[in-house]
N, C-alpha and C positions, 0 to 999 in steps of 0.2 A: 842436531842436538848439541847443545853446549856442554862441554866437559868441565866447565868452571861453575861451581855452585858454592853456596855457603859451606857445605860439607867439605868440598875439596880445599877451599880457602882455609878452613879451620885446621885441616891436617897440615897444609903447607905452613901455616903460622906456627904450629906446634913442632915443625921440623920432623914430621913423620913421613917416612918413605912409603909411597903407594903407586900403583898403576891403575888406570881406569879401563873398564871393559864395558862396551855397549852391547845391547841385545834388543830384539823386538819384543817390547812389553805387550802382554796379552791382557787387556782389561777384563776379559771374561774368564780368566783362569780361576779355578776353584781355590788354589793355593798359590799365591803370587811368588813366594819364595821358591817353591818347588819348580814353578815354571821358569824362574830365572836360572836356577841350577841346571835345568835341562837345556835351556837356550845357550848357556855359556859352556856347557859340557863339563860341569864340575860336580863333585860329590855333594849331595844335599847337606851333609853334616858340616861342610865348609862354607856354605852360602848361608850367612846368618840373617835372620829377619829381625827387624826393629819394631817393637811393639810398645805402645804407650798404655800405662796402667795407673791405678791409684792404690796406694797403701795407706790405710787409715785415712782415706779422703785426700791424700796429698799426691800430686803427680810424680810418676817415676818412669824411667825408660828401661826396657828390658831387651837384651840382645841374646837370641838363642838360635840353634841350628834350625834351618827351614823345614826339616822333616820331623821336628819334635813339637810338643805342646808344652806350655808353661804350666807348672803346678802353682796354683794361687797360694796354697799353704806355704810352699817353699819360697815363693816370692815375698810374701809377707815376712817370713822369718829372716830373709836376707837383709831386710831393712829394719829389723827389730820391731815389726808391726804385728797387729793381730789379724787384720783382714786385707785382702787384695781383690781387685776386680779390674777387668779390662776397661779402658777408657772408650767412650763412644767415638766413632770415626770423626765426626764433626769437631768434637772437643780435641781430639788428637791433632787434627789439622790446624786448629786455632792455636793450640799450645806450642806446636813445633814450627809453624810457618811452612810446612811441607804438605803435599797431597798424599793421601793414602796410596800406597804402592811406590812412593818415593820418599818415605820418611827415613831419615838418617839420624843416628844418635849424635852426629857431629854437626855443629853449626845451627843448632835449634835456636829459635827466637829467644828462649830463656832456658839455659842449661838446668836440667833437673837431675836428681840423683839417678845413677845408672847402674844396672847390674848386668853382668855378662855370664853366660853359662860357663862354669869352670872347665868342662870338657873341651870347650873350644880352644882353650889355651894350649892344649896338647897338639893342635894341628900346626903344620909348618907354615900355613897361610890360611887366611879366610877372606871371604868377600862380604862387604857390608855396603848397603845402599849408599849411593853417592849423592843423594839429595834430589833426584828426579827419577821418574819412571824410565826404566831401561838403562840405567847407569849404575854400575857396581864398581867398588874400589877394592883392589886386592892389596892386602897388607898383613903384617905380622900381628897375630891376635894379642900378643903381650903389649905391643906398641899401641894397639887400639885401646886396650884396658887402661894403660898408663895415660894416654891422651885424654880419655874420658874421666879419669880418676874413678873408674868403675869398681864396684864390689864384684869379685869373682866368687860365685857360689853355685851350688847345685840348684838349678831352677826348673829342670824339666820333669814332667810327670813320668 
């Protein structure tokens, strides 16, 4: 497995310090983020999942703890919109250039507005997908927010 992806390159270009962790990705896992947390031996609240959604029909990226669900109402509010919905997996892959299970908020084909769960900023470190299945990047959550120019907001149900 290559540890160099568009995501890792984006962080290097932004001069964000991170380390990579690999694990055995289980394509049959019910919840990919929770499987990743278990595989790397980390608290699920620190392993953030990257989801693609739409607010008022426009694509957005959402980064939340793997053990929580996104509130569509809160997501729409975070971007000043009225409605939010999850993007279909095929559309998410097309928009990001990554495969589901390996979507990273960093290095997407076209950067879209991003929101990160505000509670994640209280953690000493977080893990975010490194741009391929089985690759996580460990970094400071505030550095992630800054590199993504992300909105920090309450997003979880």
